[in-house]
C-alpha positions as CSV (number, residue, x, y, z in Angstrom):
1,X,29.1,-11.9,32.3
2,X,27.9,-13.2,29.5
3,X,24.7,-12.3,27.4
4,X,23.1,-14.3,24.9
5,X,19.3,-13.6,23.2
6,X,18.9,-17.6,23.9
7,X,18.1,-16.6,27.4
8,X,14.9,-14.0,26.4
9,X,11.8,-15.8,27.4
10,X,8.9,-13.9,25.6
11,X,5.3,-14.2,27.1
12,X,2.7,-16.2,25.5
13,X,0.7,-13.7,24.3
14,X,3.7,-11.9,22.6
15,X,3.4,-13.0,19.3
16,X,2.8,-11.5,15.7
17,X,0.2,-12.0,12.9
18,X,1.9,-14.0,9.9
19,X,-0.2,-11.2,7.7
20,X,1.0,-8.2,9.2
21,X,4.8,-9.5,9.1
22,X,4.2,-10.6,5.1
23,X,2.9,-6.8,5.0
24,X,5.9,-5.3,6.5
25,X,8.3,-7.5,4.4
26,X,6.5,-6.2,1.2
27,X,6.7,-2.7,2.2
28,X,10.2,-3.0,3.0
29,X,10.8,-4.5,-0.1
30,X,8.8,-2.1,-2.1
31,X,10.1,1.3,-0.4
32,X,13.6,-0.1,-0.9
33,X,13.3,-0.7,-4.6
34,X,11.4,2.6,-5.2
35,X,14.1,4.4,-3.3
36,X,16.8,3.4,-5.4
37,X,15.2,3.9,-8.7
38,X,14.5,7.5,-7.4
39,X,18.3,8.0,-6.0
40,X,19.4,6.6,-9.5
41,X,17.2,9.1,-11.7
42,X,17.9,11.9,-9.9
43,X,21.6,11.1,-10.3
44,X,21.3,10.6,-13.5
45,X,19.2,14.0,-13.7
46,X,16.2,12.1,-15.3
47,X,18.3,11.5,-18.8
48,X,17.3,7.7,-19.3
49,X,13.5,7.5,-20.3
50,X,13.2,4.0,-19.6
51,X,14.5,4.3,-15.9
52,X,11.8,7.1,-15.5
53,X,9.2,4.6,-17.1
54,X,10.0,2.1,-14.5
55,X,9.9,4.4,-11.9
56,X,6.4,5.3,-12.9
57,X,5.3,1.6,-13.6
58,X,6.4,0.8,-9.9
59,X,4.8,3.8,-8.2
60,X,1.4,4.0,-9.8
61,X,1.3,0.0,-10.4
62,X,1.5,-1.3,-6.7
63,X,-1.2,0.9,-4.9
64,X,-3.6,-0.6,-7.9
65,X,-2.2,-3.9,-7.3
66,X,-2.8,-3.8,-4.0
67,X,-6.3,-2.3,-3.9
68,X,-7.8,-4.4,-6.1
69,X,-5.7,-7.4,-5.0
70,X,-7.8,-6.5,-1.4
71,X,-11.0,-6.6,-3.4
72,X,-10.6,-9.3,-5.7
73,X,-7.8,-11.3,-5.2
74,X,-4.1,-11.9,-6.5
75,X,-5.1,-12.1,-10.0
76,X,-7.4,-8.9,-10.4
77,X,-4.3,-7.1,-8.7
78,X,-2.0,-7.9,-10.8
79,X,-4.0,-7.5,-13.9
80,X,-4.9,-3.6,-12.6
81,X,-1.6,-3.0,-11.3
82,X,0.0,-3.9,-14.7
83,X,-2.4,-1.9,-16.6
84,X,-2.1,1.4,-14.8
85,X,1.5,1.1,-14.9
86,X,2.0,0.9,-17.9
87,X,-0.7,3.8,-18.8
88,X,1.8,5.8,-16.5
89,X,5.3,4.9,-17.8
90,X,4.2,5.3,-21.4
91,X,3.0,9.1,-20.3
92,X,6.3,9.7,-18.4
93,X,8.3,8.4,-21.2
94,X,5.9,10.8,-23.8
95,X,4.8,7.8,-26.0
96,X,1.0,8.8,-24.9
97,X,-0.1,12.3,-25.4
98,X,-1.6,13.8,-22.5
99,X,-5.7,14.4,-21.7
100,X,-6.8,11.1,-20.8
101,X,-6.7,11.8,-17.1
102,X,-10.2,12.2,-16.8
103,X,-11.0,9.2,-18.2
104,X,-8.4,7.6,-16.4
105,X,-10.7,8.2,-13.4
106,X,-13.7,6.9,-14.9
107,X,-12.1,3.5,-15.9
108,X,-10.7,2.7,-13.2
109,X,-13.7,3.4,-11.0
110,X,-16.1,1.3,-13.3
111,X,-13.0,-1.4,-13.3
112,X,-13.5,-1.8,-9.4
113,X,-16.9,-1.6,-9.4
114,X,-17.0,-5.1,-11.9
115,X,-14.7,-6.6,-9.7
116,X,-16.8,-6.0,-6.6
117,X,-19.8,-6.9,-8.5
118,X,-18.4,-10.0,-9.5
119,X,-17.1,-11.1,-5.9
120,X,-19.9,-9.6,-4.1
121,X,-23.1,-7.5,-5.2
122,X,-24.6,-5.5,-8.1
123,X,-25.2,-3.0,-5.5
124,X,-21.9,-2.9,-3.7
125,X,-20.6,-2.7,-7.2
126,X,-22.4,0.0,-8.5
127,X,-21.7,1.9,-5.1
128,X,-17.7,1.6,-5.1
129,X,-17.6,2.7,-9.0
130,X,-19.7,5.6,-7.8
131,X,-17.3,6.7,-4.6
132,X,-14.4,5.5,-7.1
133,X,-15.4,8.1,-9.9
134,X,-16.5,11.1,-7.1
135,X,-13.2,10.7,-5.1
136,X,-11.2,11.2,-8.4
137,X,-13.6,14.2,-10.3
138,X,-13.0,17.0,-8.4
139,X,-9.7,17.7,-8.9
140,X,-10.5,18.0,-12.4
141,X,-13.7,19.6,-11.8
142,X,-11.2,22.5,-10.3
143,X,-8.4,22.2,-12.9
144,X,-11.2,23.0,-16.0
145,X,-13.0,25.5,-14.1
146,X,-9.5,26.9,-13.8
147,X,-8.7,26.7,-17.3
148,X,-11.8,28.4,-18.1
149,X,-11.5,31.4,-16.1
150,X,-7.5,31.6,-17.1
151,X,-8.1,31.5,-20.9
152,X,-11.9,33.4,-21.0
153,X,-12.8,30.3,-22.8
154,X,-15.9,28.0,-22.6
155,X,-15.8,24.5,-21.5
156,X,-17.1,23.2,-25.4
157,X,-14.1,25.3,-27.2
158,X,-11.8,23.7,-24.5
159,X,-12.9,20.2,-25.7
160,X,-13.0,21.3,-29.3
161,X,-9.2,22.3,-28.7
162,X,-8.0,19.1,-27.3
163,X,-10.6,16.3,-29.1
164,X,-7.7,14.3,-30.4
165,X,-6.4,14.4,-26.3
166,X,-10.4,13.5,-25.3
167,X,-10.5,10.8,-28.5
168,X,-7.7,9.2,-26.9
169,X,-8.7,9.3,-23.7
170,X,-12.0,7.6,-24.6
171,X,-10.2,5.0,-26.2
172,X,-8.3,3.9,-23.5
173,X,-11.7,3.8,-21.4
174,X,-12.5,1.2,-24.1
175,X,-9.5,-0.7,-24.4
176,X,-8.9,-1.1,-20.7
177,X,-12.7,-1.7,-20.1
178,X,-12.6,-4.7,-22.5
179,X,-9.6,-6.1,-20.9
180,X,-10.9,-5.3,-17.4
181,X,-14.2,-7.2,-18.1
182,X,-12.9,-9.6,-20.2
183,X,-10.2,-10.9,-17.8
184,X,-12.6,-10.5,-15.0
185,X,-15.2,-12.8,-16.3
186,X,-12.6,-15.7,-17.4
187,X,-11.0,-15.5,-13.7
188,X,-14.7,-15.5,-12.1
189,X,-15.5,-18.1,-14.4
190,X,-12.7,-20.4,-13.2
191,X,-12.6,-19.5,-9.7
192,X,-9.6,-17.5,-9.6
193,X,-11.2,-14.1,-9.0
194,X,-12.2,-14.4,-5.8
195,X,-12.0,-11.8,-2.9
196,X,-9.4,-13.5,-0.1
197,X,-10.5,-11.4,2.6
198,X,-14.1,-10.5,3.0
199,X,-14.1,-6.5,3.8
200,X,-16.9,-4.8,5.4
201,X,-18.6,-2.2,3.2
202,X,-16.9,0.6,4.7
203,X,-13.4,-0.8,4.2
204,X,-14.4,-1.2,0.8
205,X,-15.5,2.3,0.1
206,X,-12.1,3.3,1.7
207,X,-10.5,1.6,-0.9
208,X,-12.4,2.8,-3.9
209,X,-12.0,6.6,-2.6
210,X,-8.2,6.1,-2.1
211,X,-7.9,4.4,-5.5
212,X,-10.0,7.1,-7.1
213,X,-8.0,10.1,-5.8
214,X,-4.8,8.5,-6.5
215,X,-5.9,7.7,-10.0
216,X,-6.6,11.5,-10.4
217,X,-3.5,12.3,-8.3
218,X,-1.2,10.8,-10.9
219,X,-0.3,13.4,-13.8
220,X,0.0,16.1,-10.6
221,X,2.4,13.8,-9.0
222,X,4.3,13.7,-12.0
223,X,4.7,17.4,-12.7
224,X,5.2,17.8,-8.9
225,X,8.1,15.3,-9.3
226,X,9.7,16.7,-12.4
227,X,9.3,20.3,-10.9
228,X,11.6,19.3,-7.9
229,X,15.3,21.0,-7.7
230,X,18.1,19.0,-8.1
231,X,18.8,16.5,-5.2
232,X,15.0,16.6,-4.3
233,X,13.8,13.5,-5.7
234,X,17.1,11.8,-4.4
235,X,16.1,12.9,-1.0
236,X,12.9,11.2,-1.1
237,X,14.8,8.1,-2.8
238,X,17.5,7.9,0.3
239,X,13.9,8.5,2.7
240,X,12.3,5.5,1.1
241,X,15.7,3.5,1.3
242,X,15.8,4.2,5.1
243,X,12.3,3.1,6.0
244,X,12.7,-0.2,3.6
245,X,15.6,-1.2,5.4
246,X,13.7,-0.3,8.9
247,X,10.9,-2.4,7.8
248,X,13.1,-5.4,6.7
249,X,15.5,-4.9,10.0
250,X,12.0,-5.3,11.9
251,X,11.3,-8.4,10.8
252,X,14.6,-9.7,10.7
253,X,14.8,-9.1,14.7
254,X,11.5,-10.5,15.5
255,X,12.5,-13.8,13.7
256,X,16.2,-13.2,15.7
257,X,14.4,-12.8,18.9
258,X,12.1,-16.1,18.5
259,X,9.0,-13.8,18.7
260,X,6.0,-16.3,17.9
261,X,4.4,-16.2,14.7
262,X,0.4,-17.2,14.5
């Protein structure tokens, strides 16, 4: 008995949205790339600083690329993803001092608010900025309180002790804010910073909350990854590779079975 995929007839109502198909393809490529980097970094015992920097660049840049891309289009997403990935890559490679995590939450909340302001209205921009900052700052409120209890010091004393890191953090805010504002205004003037999808406000708020939390969780994620035992990061990498392969296989299977794409 001969069997051929060509004899499979799909009902007319079965189809796949091309946005969903492109999203699955992109997710598969990202997971496969990140998984390969995690596995390689673990096998090399994290001795190659440049490899760690590239891994951090993609790990922390891609979520901001997606978040800002959904809100303000491709140009805003690429800018935000590149800047956030660069800051985290330089920090992982120990080329920048620590202490700017709180300022990172503020700067990205403000930047997201600016993009929403240009693509929507001032009220939505202020609300989204407030949501992003509010979702990121609680982590640091708890950490500062724990530091005060542990070291029996006042917050003012801690600020004086780490004034260089705090000053550097404010500098990061200033540099990033200038880059985001100037570039956003130029893109808006050229008609490039236009949201491809008009998201309802609750979805904008959800994007802002996720970016605020992820921005604040960045240093914690780095610390957690460094504390993993030998083989831990590699196991995560293998899982990402398999997930990426599954995503790519599903896309190929849909094409192989001639599922309609709309």
